[in-house]
GULOVEX-913285 format. One record per atom (N, C-alpha, C): residue number from 1; x, y, z. Coordinates in nm, 2 decimals, decimal comma. Atoms other than C-alpha are relative to their C-alpha. Example, Ala and Ser with C-alpha at 12.3 -4.5 7.8 and 13.67 -1.06 7.14 Angstrom:
2
- num  x  y  z
- 1  0,09  -0,12  0,00
- 1  1,23  -0,45  0,78
- 1  0,09  0,12  0,00
- 2  -0,09  -0,11  0,00
- 2  1,37  -0,11  0,71
- 2  -0,08  0,11  0,08
end
This chain:
154
- num  x  y  z
- 1  0,06  -0,08  0,10
- 1  3,64  1,26  3,42
- 1  -0,03  -0,07  -0,15
- 2  0,05  0,09  0,14
- 2  3,43  1,16  3,11
- 2  -0,11  -0,11  0,08
- 3  0,08  0,09  -0,02
- 3  3,26  0,89  3,33
- 3  -0,14  0,02  0,05
- 4  0,12  -0,05  0,00
- 4  2,88  0,88  3,35
- 4  -0,03  -0,10  0,16
- 5  0,06  0,08  -0,15
- 5  2,70  0,78  3,71
- 5  -0,08  -0,11  -0,04
- 6  0,08  0,11  0,05
- 6  2,54  0,47  3,69
- 6  -0,16  0,02  -0,04
- 7  0,15  -0,01  0,02
- 7  2,18  0,64  3,70
- 7  0,01  0,08  -0,12
- 8  0,04  -0,07  0,13
- 8  2,25  0,87  3,40
- 8  0,05  -0,10  -0,11
- 9  0,00  0,11  0,09
- 9  2,39  0,54  3,22
- 9  -0,13  -0,08  -0,04
- 10  0,13  0,06  0,02
- 10  2,06  0,39  3,28
- 10  -0,09  0,06  -0,07
- 11  0,07  -0,10  0,04
- 11  1,89  0,67  3,19
- 11  0,02  0,02  -0,18
- 12  -0,03  0,01  0,11
- 12  2,08  0,70  2,86
- 12  -0,03  -0,12  -0,09
- 13  0,03  0,13  0,11
- 13  2,04  0,33  2,75
- 13  -0,15  -0,02  0,03
- 14  0,14  0,02  0,02
- 14  1,65  0,34  2,83
- 14  -0,04  0,10  -0,10
- 15  -0,02  -0,12  0,13
- 15  1,67  0,65  2,60
- 15  -0,01  -0,09  -0,13
- 16  -0,04  0,03  0,16
- 16  1,83  0,49  2,31
- 16  -0,08  -0,15  -0,02
- 17  0,09  0,11  0,02
- 17  1,62  0,16  2,37
- 17  -0,16  0,05  -0,05
- 18  0,14  -0,05  0,06
- 18  1,28  0,35  2,36
- 18  0,01  0,06  -0,14
- 19  0,02  -0,04  0,11
- 19  1,39  0,53  2,06
- 19  0,01  -0,09  -0,12
- 20  -0,02  0,13  0,09
- 20  1,51  0,21  1,88
- 20  -0,15  -0,06  -0,04
- 21  0,13  0,08  0,02
- 21  1,16  0,04  1,96
- 21  -0,11  0,09  -0,08
- 22  0,12  -0,09  0,08
- 22  0,95  0,34  1,85
- 22  0,03  0,01  -0,13
- 23  -0,04  0,01  0,13
- 23  1,15  0,36  1,53
- 23  -0,05  -0,13  -0,07
- 24  0,05  0,13  0,07
- 24  1,11  -0,02  1,46
- 24  -0,18  0,01  -0,01
- 25  0,15  0,02  0,01
- 25  0,72  0,02  1,54
- 25  -0,07  0,09  -0,10
- 26  0,05  -0,11  0,13
- 26  0,69  0,31  1,31
- 26  0,03  -0,04  -0,12
- 27  -0,04  0,06  0,14
- 27  0,86  0,14  1,03
- 27  -0,08  -0,14  -0,05
- 28  0,05  0,14  0,01
- 28  0,65  -0,19  1,07
- 28  -0,10  0,05  -0,11
- 29  0,05  -0,03  0,11
- 29  0,47  -0,22  0,76
- 29  -0,13  -0,08  0,01
- 30  0,14  0,09  -0,02
- 30  0,08  -0,30  0,79
- 30  0,00  -0,12  -0,12
- 31  0,01  0,13  0,10
- 31  -0,01  -0,66  0,65
- 31  -0,06  0,02  -0,11
- 32  0,06  -0,02  0,12
- 32  -0,24  -0,52  0,40
- 32  0,06  0,07  -0,10
- 33  -0,08  -0,06  0,08
- 33  0,04  -0,30  0,26
- 33  0,13  -0,07  -0,06
- 34  -0,11  0,07  0,05
- 34  0,29  -0,58  0,19
- 34  -0,01  -0,04  -0,15
- 35  0,00  0,02  0,14
- 35  0,38  -0,64  -0,16
- 35  -0,09  -0,13  -0,05
- 36  0,11  0,12  0,03
- 36  0,19  -0,97  -0,16
- 36  -0,15  0,02  0,03
- 37  0,13  -0,08  -0,02
- 37  -0,12  -0,79  -0,04
- 37  -0,02  0,08  -0,11
- 38  0,02  -0,09  0,09
- 38  -0,10  -0,56  -0,29
- 38  -0,02  -0,06  -0,14
- 39  0,01  0,09  0,14
- 39  -0,04  -0,82  -0,58
- 39  -0,15  -0,07  0,02
- 40  0,14  0,08  -0,02
- 40  -0,38  -0,99  -0,44
- 40  -0,09  0,10  -0,05
- 41  0,11  -0,10  0,02
- 41  -0,56  -0,66  -0,47
- 41  0,01  0,03  -0,14
- 42  -0,05  -0,07  0,17
- 42  -0,38  -0,57  -0,83
- 42  -0,10  -0,13  -0,06
- 43  0,05  0,09  0,07
- 43  -0,54  -0,92  -0,93
- 43  -0,15  -0,02  0,00
- 44  0,15  -0,01  -0,04
- 44  -0,89  -0,87  -0,77
- 44  -0,04  0,11  -0,09
- 45  0,06  -0,09  0,07
- 45  -0,91  -0,52  -0,93
- 45  0,04  -0,01  -0,17
- 46  0,00  0,02  0,13
- 46  -0,75  -0,60  -1,26
- 46  -0,09  -0,11  -0,07
- 47  0,08  0,08  0,05
- 47  -0,99  -0,86  -1,31
- 47  -0,14  0,06  -0,03
- 48  0,16  -0,05  0,03
- 48  -1,30  -0,61  -1,30
- 48  -0,02  0,05  -0,13
- 49  0,00  -0,05  0,13
- 49  -1,23  -0,41  -1,60
- 49  0,14  0,05  -0,04
- 50  -0,12  -0,04  0,03
- 50  -0,95  -0,27  -1,81
- 50  0,08  0,12  0,05
- 51  -0,05  -0,14  -0,04
- 51  -0,89  0,06  -1,66
- 51  -0,02  0,03  0,15
- 52  0,01  -0,01  -0,14
- 52  -0,96  -0,01  -1,28
- 52  0,13  0,05  0,07
- 53  -0,10  -0,03  -0,06
- 53  -0,62  0,00  -1,21
- 53  0,07  0,10  -0,01
- 54  -0,04  -0,15  0,03
- 54  -0,53  0,34  -1,37
- 54  -0,08  0,06  0,07
- 55  0,08  -0,08  -0,09
- 55  -0,83  0,47  -1,20
- 55  0,03  -0,01  0,14
- 56  -0,05  0,01  -0,12
- 56  -0,72  0,35  -0,88
- 56  0,11  0,09  0,04
- 57  -0,11  -0,08  -0,01
- 57  -0,37  0,52  -0,93
- 57  -0,06  0,14  0,02
- 58  0,05  -0,12  -0,02
- 58  -0,56  0,84  -0,98
- 58  -0,08  0,02  0,12
- 59  0,03  -0,04  -0,12
- 59  -0,76  0,82  -0,68
- 59  0,09  0,02  0,13
- 60  -0,09  -0,01  -0,11
- 60  -0,45  0,76  -0,46
- 60  0,08  0,09  -0,05
- 61  -0,08  -0,11  0,01
- 61  -0,31  1,05  -0,62
- 61  0,17  -0,02  -0,04
- 62  -0,13  0,03  0,08
- 62  -0,02  0,89  -0,82
- 62  -0,01  0,10  -0,10
- 63  0,02  -0,08  0,13
- 63  0,06  1,15  -1,08
- 63  -0,03  -0,06  -0,15
- 64  0,06  0,06  0,14
- 64  -0,10  1,11  -1,43
- 64  0,13  -0,05  -0,08
- 65  -0,11  0,04  0,07
- 65  0,23  1,12  -1,59
- 65  0,06  -0,12  0,03
- 66  -0,05  0,15  -0,04
- 66  0,35  0,82  -1,39
- 66  -0,11  -0,12  -0,02
- 67  0,08  0,11  0,03
- 67  0,03  0,63  -1,44
- 67  0,02  -0,02  -0,16
- 68  -0,02  0,02  0,17
- 68  0,06  0,66  -1,84
- 68  0,13  -0,06  0,00
- 69  -0,15  0,05  0,03
- 69  0,44  0,60  -1,84
- 69  -0,03  -0,17  0,05
- 70  0,00  0,18  -0,02
- 70  0,37  0,24  -1,65
- 70  -0,12  -0,05  -0,07
- 71  0,07  0,06  0,09
- 71  0,08  0,20  -1,87
- 71  0,04  -0,03  -0,15
- 72  -0,06  0,00  0,15
- 72  0,26  0,27  -2,20
- 72  0,14  -0,11  0,01
- 73  -0,11  0,06  -0,04
- 73  0,56  0,06  -2,05
- 73  -0,05  -0,13  0,00
- 74  0,07  0,14  0,00
- 74  0,31  -0,24  -2,02
- 74  -0,01  -0,08  -0,15
- 75  0,00  0,07  0,13
- 75  0,28  -0,31  -2,39
- 75  0,03  0,10  -0,11
- 76  -0,05  -0,07  0,11
- 76  0,43  -0,20  -2,73
- 76  -0,12  0,07  -0,09
- 77  0,12  -0,04  0,07
- 77  0,06  -0,18  -2,88
- 77  -0,10  0,07  0,07
- 78  0,09  -0,10  -0,06
- 78  -0,08  0,05  -2,62
- 78  -0,09  -0,09  0,10
- 79  0,04  0,04  -0,15
- 79  -0,30  -0,02  -2,30
- 79  -0,14  -0,05  -0,04
- 80  0,17  0,04  0,03
- 80  -0,66  -0,09  -2,48
- 80  0,00  -0,17  -0,01
- 81  0,03  0,14  0,06
- 81  -0,59  -0,46  -2,62
- 81  0,09  -0,09  0,10
- 82  -0,10  0,08  -0,10
- 82  -0,35  -0,59  -2,31
- 82  -0,08  -0,12  0,06
- 83  0,05  0,12  -0,06
- 83  -0,41  -0,93  -2,15
- 83  -0,02  0,04  0,15
- 84  0,02  0,00  -0,15
- 84  -0,54  -0,97  -1,81
- 84  0,14  0,00  0,08
- 85  -0,10  0,04  -0,09
- 85  -0,21  -1,07  -1,68
- 85  0,10  0,15  0,00
- 86  -0,08  -0,16  0,03
- 86  -0,03  -0,71  -1,84
- 86  -0,10  0,09  0,08
- 87  0,09  -0,07  -0,09
- 87  -0,37  -0,54  -1,65
- 87  0,05  0,00  0,12
- 88  -0,04  0,02  -0,15
- 88  -0,27  -0,69  -1,32
- 88  0,13  0,05  0,05
- 89  -0,14  -0,05  -0,05
- 89  0,08  -0,62  -1,34
- 89  0,03  0,14  0,01
- 90  0,01  -0,16  0,00
- 90  0,02  -0,26  -1,42
- 90  -0,06  0,04  0,08
- 91  0,03  -0,04  -0,15
- 91  -0,18  -0,24  -1,14
- 91  0,06  0,00  0,10
- 92  -0,09  0,02  -0,09
- 92  0,04  -0,37  -0,91
- 92  0,13  0,10  -0,02
- 93  -0,11  -0,12  0,00
- 93  0,32  -0,12  -1,04
- 93  -0,03  0,11  0,03
- 94  0,07  -0,14  -0,03
- 94  0,08  0,15  -1,00
- 94  0,01  0,00  0,16
- 95  0,00  0,02  -0,16
- 95  0,03  0,02  -0,62
- 95  0,13  0,02  0,09
- 96  -0,14  -0,04  -0,05
- 96  0,40  -0,01  -0,54
- 96  0,04  0,15  -0,04
- 97  -0,05  -0,11  0,03
- 97  0,48  0,32  -0,70
- 97  -0,09  0,08  0,12
- 98  0,06  -0,07  -0,12
- 98  0,20  0,46  -0,45
- 98  0,06  0,00  0,11
- 99  -0,04  0,02  -0,12
- 99  0,33  0,28  -0,18
- 99  0,15  0,07  0,02
- 100  -0,13  -0,07  0,00
- 100  0,70  0,38  -0,26
- 100  0,00  0,18  0,03
- 101  0,01  -0,15  0,01
- 101  0,59  0,75  -0,27
- 101  -0,03  0,04  0,14
- 102  -0,03  -0,04  -0,15
- 102  0,51  0,75  0,10
- 102  0,14  0,02  0,07
- 103  -0,13  -0,01  -0,04
- 103  0,86  0,68  0,18
- 103  0,09  0,14  -0,03
- 104  -0,08  -0,11  0,01
- 104  0,98  0,96  0,01
- 104  -0,07  0,12  0,02
- 105  0,07  -0,12  0,00
- 105  0,70  1,23  0,04
- 105  -0,02  0,02  0,13
- 106  0,07  -0,05  -0,12
- 106  0,56  1,15  0,37
- 106  0,06  -0,12  0,12
- 107  -0,06  0,10  -0,05
- 107  0,79  0,93  0,55
- 107  -0,05  -0,04  0,17
- 108  0,01  0,01  -0,13
- 108  0,67  0,98  0,92
- 108  -0,16  -0,02  0,02
- 109  0,14  0,05  0,04
- 109  0,30  0,88  0,80
- 109  -0,03  -0,13  0,08
- 110  0,00  0,16  -0,08
- 110  0,17  0,60  1,03
- 110  -0,08  -0,08  -0,12
- 111  0,06  0,08  0,08
- 111  0,04  0,30  0,86
- 111  -0,13  -0,01  -0,02
- 112  0,16  -0,04  -0,01
- 112  -0,32  0,34  0,93
- 112  -0,03  0,11  -0,08
- 113  0,04  -0,10  0,10
- 113  -0,32  0,65  0,74
- 113  -0,02  -0,05  -0,14
- 114  -0,03  0,05  0,13
- 114  -0,19  0,47  0,42
- 114  -0,10  -0,10  -0,02
- 115  0,10  0,10  0,03
- 115  -0,44  0,19  0,47
- 115  -0,13  0,08  -0,03
- 116  0,12  -0,14  0,04
- 116  -0,73  0,49  0,50
- 116  0,03  0,03  -0,11
- 117  -0,01  -0,07  0,11
- 117  -0,59  0,62  0,23
- 117  -0,03  -0,09  -0,16
- 118  0,01  0,13  0,06
- 118  -0,59  0,29  0,03
- 118  -0,15  -0,04  -0,02
- 119  0,15  0,03  -0,02
- 119  -0,96  0,20  0,14
- 119  -0,08  0,13  -0,05
- 120  0,09  -0,15  0,04
- 120  -1,10  0,57  0,07
- 120  0,00  -0,02  -0,19
- 121  0,00  0,01  0,15
- 121  -0,96  0,53  -0,31
- 121  -0,09  -0,11  -0,06
- 122  0,08  0,13  0,09
- 122  -1,13  0,17  -0,37
- 122  -0,17  0,02  0,03
- 123  0,14  -0,04  -0,05
- 123  -1,44  0,32  -0,18
- 123  -0,05  0,09  -0,10
- 124  0,02  -0,11  0,10
- 124  -1,44  0,63  -0,45
- 124  -0,03  -0,09  -0,12
- 125  0,01  0,08  0,15
- 125  -1,41  0,36  -0,75
- 125  -0,13  -0,08  0,01
- 126  0,14  0,05  -0,02
- 126  -1,75  0,23  -0,59
- 126  0,00  -0,16  0,04
- 127  -0,02  0,14  -0,04
- 127  -1,60  -0,09  -0,47
- 127  0,01  -0,02  0,20
- 128  0,01  0,02  -0,14
- 128  -1,72  -0,05  -0,10
- 128  0,03  -0,11  0,06
- 129  -0,01  0,08  -0,05
- 129  -1,71  -0,40  -0,03
- 129  0,15  -0,05  0,03
- 130  -0,17  0,04  0,03
- 130  -1,35  -0,44  -0,14
- 130  0,08  0,08  0,14
- 131  -0,06  -0,08  -0,12
- 131  -1,24  -0,14  0,10
- 131  0,00  -0,03  0,10
- 132  0,01  0,09  -0,12
- 132  -1,41  -0,32  0,37
- 132  0,08  -0,12  0,04
- 133  -0,08  0,10  -0,02
- 133  -1,23  -0,60  0,35
- 133  0,17  0,03  0,02
- 134  -0,11  -0,05  -0,03
- 134  -0,91  -0,40  0,34
- 134  0,00  0,04  0,13
- 135  0,00  -0,05  -0,16
- 135  -1,01  -0,22  0,66
- 135  0,01  -0,12  0,12
- 136  0,01  0,14  -0,08
- 136  -1,12  -0,57  0,81
- 136  0,13  -0,05  0,06
- 137  -0,15  0,07  0,00
- 137  -0,79  -0,72  0,72
- 137  0,09  0,09  0,07
- 138  -0,08  -0,08  -0,08
- 138  -0,59  -0,44  0,86
- 138  -0,03  0,00  0,13
- 139  0,05  -0,01  -0,14
- 139  -0,79  -0,43  1,20
- 139  0,05  -0,15  0,06
- 140  -0,08  0,12  -0,04
- 140  -0,66  -0,81  1,21
- 140  0,12  -0,03  -0,03
- 141  -0,13  0,02  0,03
- 141  -0,34  -0,74  1,10
- 141  0,06  -0,13  -0,06
- 142  0,01  0,13  0,09
- 142  -0,37  -1,00  0,84
- 142  0,03  0,04  -0,14
- 143  -0,03  -0,05  0,14
- 143  -0,24  -0,97  0,47
- 143  -0,15  -0,06  -0,09
- 144  0,14  0,04  0,06
- 144  -0,52  -0,98  0,21
- 144  0,01  -0,13  -0,09
- 145  0,01  0,12  0,07
- 145  -0,60  -1,31  0,03
- 145  -0,11  0,01  -0,12
- 146  0,10  0,01  0,10
- 146  -0,80  -1,40  -0,28
- 146  -0,12  -0,06  0,09
- 147  0,09  0,05  -0,07
- 147  -1,03  -1,57  -0,03
- 147  -0,09  0,10  0,06
- 148  0,12  -0,13  -0,05
- 148  -1,15  -1,25  0,12
- 148  -0,06  0,07  -0,07
- 149  0,07  -0,05  0,09
- 149  -1,26  -1,12  -0,18
- 149  -0,11  -0,11  -0,08
- 150  0,09  0,09  0,08
- 150  -1,47  -1,41  -0,30
- 150  -0,13  0,02  0,04
- 151  0,11  0,00  -0,01
- 151  -1,83  -1,36  -0,35
- 151  -0,05  0,16  0,02
- 152  0,08  -0,16  -0,01
- 152  -1,84  -0,95  -0,33
- 152  -0,06  0,05  -0,09
- 153  0,09  -0,07  0,13
- 153  -2,07  -0,78  -0,55
- 153  0,04  0,15  -0,04
- 154  0,00  -0,15  0,07
- 154  -1,92  -0,42  -0,57
- 154  0,15  0,02  0,07
end
């Protein structure tokens, strides 16, 4: 009683290993979405102008209240006269907030869909060459680097 035949045991083990491998494959983070890649993207966007990080958040559908709260927390004197470092940090916080929202709201969405959304948002900001770098690096399963953005005109 209660013993499984060798065939049923093998099927159960195969099923369990397939589930765990598909779960780990589903959870593997795209290289361009790693925190280090998003930090590089933040530096590149933050260097453009003082509102590019805030705009990106809007294009990524981060709630406006969240964006405003992140910007207000960046400086006691408001966001208008912040340093480049503060702008970059704010952009990075917005990107990480966007990335974390995927875990909560849409946990089963594939990484490539997240990358597509990021590239779309950057394109809508008028930075199509930056979006191409994101898409290209994703295709190579490589992280974003500052060198990849060198010499871009848009």
